[in-house]
C-alpha positions as CSV (number, residue, x, y, z in Angstrom):
1,M,125.9,82.8,136.5
2,L,122.2,82.7,135.8
3,V,119.6,81.9,138.4
4,D,115.9,81.9,138.0
5,P,114.6,84.7,140.2
6,E,111.4,82.7,140.7
7,Q,113.4,80.0,142.5
8,P,114.2,81.5,145.9
9,V,116.1,78.3,147.1
10,A,118.3,78.3,144.0
11,L,118.9,82.0,144.5
12,A,119.9,81.5,148.1
13,D,122.1,78.6,147.2
14,T,123.9,80.8,144.7
15,F,124.4,83.6,147.1
16,E,125.8,81.2,149.7
17,Y,128.1,79.6,147.0
18,L,129.4,83.1,146.1
19,S,129.9,84.1,149.7
20,R,132.2,81.0,150.1
21,N,134.0,81.6,146.8
22,T,135.2,85.2,147.1
23,H,137.8,84.7,144.3
24,L,134.9,83.9,141.9
25,L,132.9,86.8,143.3
26,E,135.8,89.2,142.8
27,R,136.4,88.0,139.2
28,M,132.7,88.4,138.3
29,G,132.9,91.9,139.6
30,E,136.0,92.7,137.6
31,R,134.5,91.3,134.4
32,G,131.3,93.2,135.0
33,L,133.2,96.5,135.4
34,E,135.2,95.8,132.3
35,R,132.0,95.2,130.4
36,V,130.4,98.4,131.6
37,K,133.6,100.4,130.8
38,S,133.6,99.0,127.3
39,L,129.9,99.4,126.5
40,F,129.2,102.7,128.2
41,T,131.9,105.2,127.1
42,W,130.8,108.6,125.9
43,R,132.6,107.9,122.6
44,R,130.7,104.7,122.0
45,I,127.4,106.2,123.0
46,A,128.0,109.1,120.6
47,Q,128.9,106.7,117.8
48,E,125.8,104.6,118.4
49,M,123.6,107.7,118.6
50,L,125.0,108.9,115.3
51,L,124.4,105.5,113.8
52,M,120.8,105.5,115.1
53,Y,120.1,108.9,113.6
54,Q,121.6,107.8,110.3
55,L,119.5,104.7,110.2
56,K,116.3,106.6,111.1
57,C,117.0,109.3,108.5
58,T,117.5,106.7,105.7
59,G,114.5,104.7,106.8
60,F,116.7,101.6,107.3
61,R,115.6,99.4,110.2
62,N,117.6,96.4,111.1
63,N,119.0,95.1,114.4
64,F,122.4,94.1,113.0
65,L,124.4,94.7,116.1
66,P,124.4,91.8,118.6
67,D,122.9,92.7,122.0
68,E,126.2,92.0,123.7
69,Q,128.0,94.5,121.5
70,S,125.5,97.3,121.6
71,A,124.7,99.5,124.5
72,W,121.6,100.8,122.6
73,S,118.8,98.8,121.1
74,L,118.4,100.0,117.5
């Protein structure tokens, strides 16, 4: 759910909508937690750090990982 932070009425309406739809609020929280757990594991961070070092050492510079799949911006 995206809301323009420069639109206070739309932001308030969204908060009100979510307060009345707790099932949606709970689902959004569950999905957010799933996303954090998948993106920010120590194993994944270590793999991406290794990849970053390998790319820097070889002089290769390319953002080939989509933002939603990468916890690090290469």
